[in-house]
N, C-alpha and C positions, 0 to 999 in steps of 0.2 A: 174311803172312796170317792174319788173326785167327783162334783156334781156335773151332770150333763145338762150344759144349757143349750136353749132354742138359739139357734144362731140364723142370723138373716143379713143380705145386702139391701142398699135403697138403690132404687133406678129413678132419676129425675131427668125430665126433659121439657123443653118450651119449644115453641115452632117458629117463631120470628124473630128478626133481629130488633125491631121494634120493642118487644117485650122486654120488662125490665129484670134485670138480675134477682130481683125479689121475687120472682115467679119461683126460681129453684129455691131460694132461702126458704119461702112459704111451704112447699114440698116438703123440703128435709125437715123442717120445725114439725109438721104435722106427722110425718113419717117415724120421727123420733120419741114422739110424744105417743104413738100407738104401740110402739116397742116398748118404752118403758111400761106402760099400761099393761101389758101383754107378758111381761118378763121374757122379753126377746132382746138378744145381746147383737148389736150391729158391728159387723166386721168392717165393713168398706161401704164406699158409695160409689156408683156411676152416674155421669153426668154427659148430657148431651145438651150443648146450646145451640139455638137456631137450627134445630134439626126438625123435620117434618114426620110425624108418624104414621104416613099413609104408606110408608115402605121401611125395610130394616137395613136400610143403607147407612147407618149411624156407627160410628167409630166405638164409642163406650158401650154400647148396646151389644153388639158382635162381640168384645171383648168379655161382657159379662156371660153370654150365652157359651161362650168359649170355656170361661173359669168354670162354669157350672159342672163341668165333667169333673174337677177336681174332687166335688163331693165334700167341700168344706163347710158349706152352710145349708141351712134347712128352707130358707125363705127367700123369694125376690119381693120387697116391700115397695109398693107404688101408692102414689097419693091417690089417683084414680087409675081404673084399667086402661083408659085411653093415654094414658102416659106411656102404658107398655106397646101399643100398637094400637093405629086405627084401621087397620087392614084385618079382618076377620079370618081370612085364609092364612096369613103370616102369623098372626096371633095363635091360629090352632097349631101351625108347625112348630113354632117355639116355645109354645106351653108344654107341647108332646115332648120335646127334648128336654126341658126341665124336669118333666115327670119322669123322663127315662133315669135323670140323674139323680133323682131323689128329691128335689126341690118343687116347692110349691109356691105360686105367684099369689099374693095377697093383696089386696087395695084397704088403704087406711081409712078410708071414706066411704066405702061401698060395702055395706055388711051382705055377706053370703051364710045361708044357714048350712050346716053340716047336715044336709039332707038330699036324697035325691033332686028335690026342687031347684039346689043349687046349680044343677047344668042348665036347666032352661032360665034361671035369671041371669046368670052368668053370659048364657047366649044374648040375651036381650040387651044387657050392657055393652057387648060387642059389637051387636048390630046398629046401635044408636051411636053409637062413636064412628063407626065408618059411614053411617047415614050424615051424621053432622057434619064431618070432615067433606064429603061430597058436596053436601048443600052450601057449605062457607065457601068451597073454592068455586063453585058456580056463581054464587053472589059476587066474589070478587072479581070474577073474569067479567061479569056482566058489569060491575063497576068502573074498572077499568077501561074497557070498551067505551063506556060513556064519556069518562073522562077524557080520553082519546079524541072521540067525537067531537067534543066543544073545542079541541085545541088546546087542553091543559096538560102540563108536564105530569107526568105519573109516578114521579120519582125516581130515587137511585142517584148516580153519580152523572153529573151534566159534563158533556164531553168539551174539549178545549176549543174556544171561539163562542160560547155561549154563556149566558147567566140566567138563573130564574127571577122573575120579579112579578109578585101576585098570581102565583101557580103558573105563569106564560113563559115560554122560554123566548129569550130576546137575546139579540147579538150584542155579543162583549168588543167593541169595536177595535180595541187595541190588539187582543187576541186575532181578531177574524183579520185582520191586515197582515199578519204571521201566517195563518191558513191561507190567503191569497198567494202570498208570496211564495210558499212550499209547491202551490199549485202552479202556479205559472213559471217556476223554474223548472219543475220534476216535466211538464207537459212539453219545455223544448228542449228537452235532453240531458239536462244538468243531474249528476249523479245525487243520491242521497247524502252521502257522506259530505260531500261539496258543499249542499245546502246547509248542514248542519255548521259545516267550517264557518260557512258567510254569515249564518246568525251568529254563532257564537263571537265571533270578531266583531259585530255590530252590536255586543252587549246584550241580545235578546236570548233568554234562557227559560227553562221550564223548571219551576218550582227550585230555582235558585241554582239550576245544574244545566249543561247543554243538554240538548234535546237527544233522546235515545235513538237509533235506527228504528226500533220496533214504534216509537211513539209516531214517528214521521209515517211510517208505513201505513200504521192504523188511520191516522189523519188521512192519507191519500185513497185509502179503500172505503170511508165511511160515508155512504149514501147520503147521510143526512146533511152534508154542507152544501148538496144539491137542492135543498128542500124538502126532500121525499124522507119517509119513514116509514118502513114496512114491518109489520106485526103478524105473523102467520101468513094468511092468504090477503090482508087486507092493506094498502095503501092509502097513509094520511098525509097530504100536503100543507095542513093548517097547524103543526105542531112546533117544526123547525125553521125559521127564516132562512131564505137563501144565501148563503155567503158566497159559493162559487157559481160562475154561470155554466149553465148546462153545458155548452160546447166544449168549455176548458176541463168539466167533470169527466165528460166522455173520451175525451183524447186522453187523461190520465188513466182512466179505468180499461181501455185498450191495451195502453203500455204495462199496466199492472198485470193484466192477465196474460198478456204475452211474455212476460218475464217469468210467472210463476213463483215469485219471489215468496219463501216461507213454507212453500207447499213440500210435502213429505212424498217421494215416490211409493206409489202402491205395492210396487214389484220388488223393492230394494227394502230389505229389513236389516237395521244396522241393532245385532242383538246386544251390544254393550251401552248403546243409549242411554241415558239417564242414570247411569250406574257408574261413570267414571269421571275422576277429577285429576288435574294435573299435579304431579308430584312436587312441582317446582314452586307453582304460585298459587295453586289450590282452587284455580278457575275449572269449570267444569270443562269436558272434553266433547266437541260437538262433530256431526258428521259434516264431512266435506266432499266435494268431488271436482275432477277438472278433466280436460281432454288432451291427450297428448298429439304430438305433432302427426302421428299415424290415424288418430281419430279415435283411438280407442279410449274408452271411460273409465276413468280411474276412481275409487273411492278411496277415501280417509279418515281418520279420526285426527283432530285438531285441538290445541288449546285454544280456547275463545279468548284466553286473556292475549296470547300472542297474536291472534285475531285482531284483537282491538289496540293492538299495539302498546300493552303494559309493560313491556320491557322484557317477557319471557322468553326464553330461546328454546322452547320444548319444540322438538322437530316433529313432523307429522308422521302417522304411522298408518301404513296399508290396512284399509279394513279387515281382507280376507286373512293376512298374514295374523294379525292381532287376535282376532275373533278365534281362529283354528290354535292358536299359541294357548290362549287362556282357558278354552275348552279342553283341550287335551292335559293341561296342567291340573285342571279340577278333576278330570277322569283318572290320570293317573295317580293322583294323590289319594283321592279317596277310594280305590280299588285295590289299593296296596295293602294286603292285611297287616303286614307290618307296621307300616304307619299308622294305619287306621286303630290297631290293638295300642300303640301310644298314645295316640290322640285320646281316645276312650280312658284310658288309666288317667291320663291328666286333668282330663276334664272332671272326670267324678271325684279326683282328689281335689280338684281346686273346688268343687260344690260344697265338698264335705267341709274343706277350710273355711268357705262363707259360713255355712250353717253355724259353724264353730265360734266365729266371729261374730254372733249376735250378741251384742254386748247387752241391749234390752233383756232378751230373754235370760241371760246368765244372771242380771241383776235381779230379775223378778223371782227367779227359782232359788238364789241366794238369801232374799228376804224372807220367800216363803219357809226355808228350813231355819232361818232363824226365828220366825214366828210360831214355828212348830215346836221347838224348843224352848219358847218363852210359855206357851201353852202347857207343854207337858212339867214345866216346873210349877205353874199354877195348880195343876190337877195333884201332884206330889203335896203340894201345902196342904190343899183341900183334903185330901187322904190324912194327912196328920193333925185333922182338926183345926186348922188354920181358916177358918170362915168368918169373912167380915164384908163391909160395904165395899172397901178396898180391893178384897180379891175377886168379888162379884162384878164390879165394875171394870176392873183388869180383864177378867175373863170375857165379858162381852165386848170389850174393844180389841182383844185377840181374834174373837171369832168375827167379828165385824171385818177386820183385816184382813183374815184369811179369804173370807168370801170376796172381796174386793180384788186380791191377788188372783185367786182363782178365775175370775172373769178376764184379769189381764193378760193371764198365762195363755186362757184359750184365744184371743185376739193376737197374741205373739206367735204361738205356736201355728196359729194357720198360714202365717207367712213363709214359713219353713216346712209345712207337714208333706207337702207332695215336692219329692225329687226326681229329677230325671235317671231312669235307670239307664245301665248299660245298654240294654236292649232297644230304649226310647233314642238313646244318642244314635247307635249303630242305623236304627230304621229311619231315623230325620234324614240322614245324610244318603243311604241307600234308596230311599224314595227319592230324593231329588236328583240323583244321577239317573234314574230311569226316566224322565220326563223329557219331553221335546226342548231343544237346546235353549229356544227362548225362553219357556216357563223354567227351565233349570236355572238360569242366570236368575229370573225374578225371585225364585224360591230359595235357593241358595246362597246368594251374595248380596250383601248390603252395600259395599262399595269398594271401589278398585281404583289405585292410585297407579298412575302411569307415568315412568320414566323414560329416557331414552336407553337405558340398559337393563331396566327392570319392571316389572309388575308388583305392586301389593294389593293383594286379593283379602278383602275383610268379609268372611262367610258370616251367615246368619247362623244362630246354634240354640237349640232347644232349652239351654240354660244359660247361666252366667248375666244375668240380667243387673245393670248397673243403676244409679240413682239416675241417670240422665237417659236410661231406657236404651242406650246402647248396647251391643251385645256382640259375641262371637270372639273369632281368634282369627290371628293374620297369616298368611300365606304369602311368604316373598319370593318371586320367581325370577331367574335371570332369561335374557332374551338368547344369548349367543351358546355357551359351553354346556356340557353336561353337569348338573347341580349335585350338591349333596346335602343332607339334610341333619341340622342340630336342634333337638325339641329342649327349648328353653325351661328350665324350672320357673314357674312363675313367681312373683313378688307378692306379698301380703295384701298390698293396697291395689293391685294391678287389676282392672276388670277384662284382660283380654288372655289368652294363652298366645303366644307367639310360636310359629314354626319358619325358621329363616332357611331360605336357600339361596347362597351365595354364587355368584360368578366364578 
């Protein structure tokens, strides 16, 4: 009978970018020692770097909580309980989730007796962690305010035009001349693209490259150049020396506010924003609008590469038409029973193929069978009276090897033990198409490739995760004619299933 090991995952976290990576290594080392001393097998680790514990907005933490539903391990092991969370309400919520999934939270350094008193002691640890975090935050804020009051630099990235000397912000005269030039040119009506062209022609670059439009606009909008630094409701005029005269800055501010550059309309929603890339040059597809001769406002999706003159010839696509086309394509395909049945069948088959291709698992199982055979041969020799130091030594070696193989098999099997069922796949896509349009796009779509004559839609999927964490299958749809479907058989090394719709 296969031995049942106690299994766990380690969660480690540190809060500040200033903390050393050694902080994580130290936590892992202590947790691993605890696991060895308590005969616990570590299956995986989840690490959040430079993440606060005052909230649960941490990628690795959220993945760990979600993975606990698979019920593949018994414990979450942390260096201290405050690594899990410094917020007692969120701690209670997530510990409840773990408990419902049969998982217990353990601290490697804070002993809790297995008695009713455990509840009180654990509550004290959690309360102290939250108190410590709140007190530390208060001290940091007080210290930062004192630093600002003294006119000292509080840290972070220093903006273009300045440098830091002895904790004080001073003007970098060479860069400051560029800032003044940008403000003076813009204040008299010169366009940003022409300012950049002029700077480039003069050999004035930013980090070895021509100034980006966003960089110039950020310079034009930054109040620090006028000598003013605002933090919350306080104004400090003793930190950043003034580079741009107040009158010039105010002229530029009024022009910037009237142009509304970079501001998104609160009324217009671009459903496909941040999901699309150009099929020809790979650049992002961005929102674009214009006014016709009749005064009608028209909205488009446009290749940002073409917009920046990279040579791409991708035509603009009307917003309303493209969004309707994509939504209809998704709904038509995912609500067609025949297509859904075929897709589910292929995904399940491919999932099985991936599991069978687990080379490491196959090798371990083969090695275990060979070791079992060797043990049986030793047992037969002993039954025949062949007992000596060599047979005893060999017997011990094989038994130790079997135990080691059992451990490795538990770890490897945990990687493939939970598969998506047919119902899981159907429910994933069925749930997605019931959502509001924007949520549906976010939930179902990983990426869209836009061409002049077709769209490639890469769906998210509950299975088929590849080594680079990409997932899903591709749906190719045409713009003009009624399409027909061909379901391709996936090749062994492919990480996607392709459904092609030709024009």
